[in-house]
C-alpha positions as CSV (number, residue, x, y, z in Angstrom):
1,M,185.3,79.5,-20.8
2,A,183.7,82.5,-22.6
3,E,187.2,84.1,-22.9
4,L,188.5,80.9,-24.5
5,V,185.6,80.9,-27.0
6,E,186.2,84.5,-28.0
7,L,190.0,83.9,-28.2
8,S,189.4,80.8,-30.3
9,S,187.0,82.7,-32.5
10,F,189.6,85.5,-33.0
11,I,192.3,83.0,-33.8
12,N,190.0,81.3,-36.4
13,F,189.2,84.7,-37.9
14,L,193.0,85.4,-38.2
15,H,193.6,82.0,-39.8
16,K,190.8,82.6,-42.3
17,E,191.5,86.2,-43.2
18,I,195.3,86.4,-43.1
19,E,196.4,82.7,-42.9
20,F,197.7,83.2,-39.4
21,N,198.4,79.6,-38.2
22,F,198.7,79.9,-34.4
23,N,201.4,77.6,-33.0
24,L,201.8,77.6,-29.3
25,N,205.4,76.4,-29.6
26,S,206.4,79.4,-31.7
27,F,207.5,82.6,-30.0
28,D,206.7,84.5,-33.2
29,C,203.1,83.3,-33.2
30,R,202.7,84.1,-29.6
31,F,204.2,87.5,-30.1
32,R,202.0,88.3,-33.1
33,L,198.9,87.0,-31.3
34,Q,199.6,89.3,-28.4
35,K,199.9,92.3,-30.7
36,F,196.8,91.3,-32.8
37,V,194.6,91.0,-29.7
38,F,195.9,94.2,-28.2
39,L,195.2,96.1,-31.5
40,A,191.8,94.5,-31.9
41,K,190.6,96.2,-28.7
42,F,190.9,99.5,-30.6
43,F,188.7,98.2,-33.4
44,G,185.8,97.2,-31.1
45,W,186.7,93.8,-29.8
46,H,185.8,94.3,-26.1
47,N,188.0,91.7,-24.5
48,D,189.1,91.9,-20.8
49,Y,192.8,91.4,-21.3
50,S,195.0,93.8,-19.4
51,Y,198.4,94.7,-20.6
52,G,201.7,96.0,-19.2
53,I,204.7,97.2,-21.2
54,Y,207.4,94.6,-21.5
55,L,210.5,94.2,-23.6
56,R,208.6,93.8,-26.9
57,G,205.8,96.2,-26.2
58,P,202.4,95.5,-24.5
59,Y,202.0,92.0,-23.1
60,S,199.1,90.4,-21.4
61,Q,199.7,87.6,-18.8
62,D,196.0,86.8,-18.9
63,L,196.1,86.3,-22.6
64,A,199.1,84.1,-22.3
65,A,197.4,82.0,-19.7
66,H,194.5,81.6,-22.1
67,Y,196.4,80.5,-25.1
68,Y,198.6,78.2,-23.0
69,S,195.4,76.5,-21.9
70,F,195.1,75.3,-25.5
71,K,197.9,72.9,-24.6
72,K,195.4,71.1,-22.4
73,I,192.4,71.3,-24.8
74,D,192.2,71.1,-28.5
75,I,191.5,74.6,-29.9
76,R,189.4,73.0,-32.7
77,S,187.0,71.6,-30.0
78,V,186.3,75.1,-28.7
79,P,183.1,76.5,-30.2
80,T,183.4,79.8,-32.1
81,I,181.2,82.8,-32.1
82,E,180.8,85.9,-34.2
83,L,182.7,88.9,-32.7
84,T,179.9,91.3,-33.5
85,T,181.3,94.6,-32.2
86,F,184.6,94.2,-33.9
87,D,185.3,96.2,-37.1
88,K,187.1,93.4,-38.9
89,K,187.6,95.2,-42.1
90,A,189.3,98.2,-40.6
91,F,191.4,95.9,-38.4
92,L,192.5,93.8,-41.4
93,N,193.3,96.9,-43.5
94,L,195.7,98.1,-40.8
95,I,197.5,94.8,-39.8
96,R,197.5,92.9,-43.1
97,N,201.1,92.1,-44.2
98,K,202.7,94.0,-41.3
99,E,206.1,92.9,-40.0
100,D,206.8,92.3,-36.3
101,L,208.6,95.6,-35.9
102,W,205.6,97.4,-37.2
103,L,203.3,95.5,-34.8
104,E,205.6,96.1,-31.8
105,A,205.8,99.9,-32.6
106,A,202.1,100.2,-33.2
107,A,201.1,98.4,-30.0
108,T,203.7,100.5,-28.0
109,I,202.5,103.8,-29.6
110,I,198.9,103.0,-28.8
111,S,199.7,102.0,-25.2
112,M,201.7,105.2,-24.6
113,M,198.9,107.3,-26.2
114,D,196.4,105.6,-23.9
115,S,198.5,106.4,-20.9
116,Y,199.6,109.9,-21.8
117,K,196.2,111.2,-22.9
118,V,195.5,112.1,-19.3
119,H,198.4,114.5,-19.1
120,Y,198.8,115.8,-22.6
121,K,196.6,117.0,-25.5
122,G,197.0,117.7,-29.2
123,D,200.5,118.2,-30.5
124,D,202.0,117.8,-27.0
125,L,200.5,114.4,-26.8
126,K,201.9,113.3,-30.1
127,T,205.4,114.7,-29.3
128,K,205.5,113.0,-25.8
129,V,204.3,109.7,-27.2
130,L,206.8,109.7,-30.1
131,E,209.6,110.7,-27.8
132,R,208.8,108.0,-25.3
133,V,208.4,105.3,-28.0
134,I,211.7,106.3,-29.7
135,D,213.4,106.1,-26.3
136,L,211.9,102.7,-25.4
137,K,212.3,101.2,-28.8
138,D,215.8,102.2,-29.8
139,E,216.2,99.1,-32.0
140,I,213.3,100.3,-34.2
141,P,214.4,103.1,-36.6
142,R,212.8,106.4,-35.9
143,S,211.5,106.5,-39.5
144,V,209.6,103.3,-38.9
145,I,208.1,104.6,-35.7
146,N,207.0,107.8,-37.5
147,T,205.5,105.8,-40.4
148,V,203.6,103.6,-37.9
149,Y,202.3,106.6,-36.1
150,Q,201.0,108.0,-39.4
151,D,199.4,104.6,-40.3
152,L,197.6,104.5,-36.9
153,S,196.5,108.2,-37.3
154,S,195.1,107.5,-40.8
155,A,193.2,104.5,-39.4
156,G,191.5,106.8,-36.9
157,I,192.7,104.9,-33.8
158,F,193.9,107.9,-31.9
159,S,190.5,109.6,-32.0
160,N,189.0,106.5,-30.3
161,I,191.7,106.5,-27.6
162,V,191.5,110.3,-26.8
163,K,187.6,110.0,-26.5
164,A,187.8,107.1,-24.1
């Protein structure tokens, strides 16, 4: 139940801050929630969702199971808590008004960075990550991927990943 409380709190936070109205019946809402939760991990929300790479970037089956459980219970009846370790301001600065392609590219870049950091460092890491994401995401223009990489770098996400 603790995971549902945290997820409910996160969804309520998204609703309040960016007017994200989660609708379980909407693929777009489920897609965006998957990416928001994935990205929030890198801003201090210590959730236990594990991710694998799927067609549209990182995807968590555990997260999906949790939000599908909202079919059985009213999300408004789940108590909310303050996500205290989460840097909400930095997260919102990064994701506010971002399109789906941006979110998909961002989550994929971060996932690749997290995987490749063991084998590569510095410019080699950047090069390998960008090459792999461009290869995986041929439907996303290279210029968008490069812009997203710069946005993530400016937000300081990579320094957190490389340290971990």
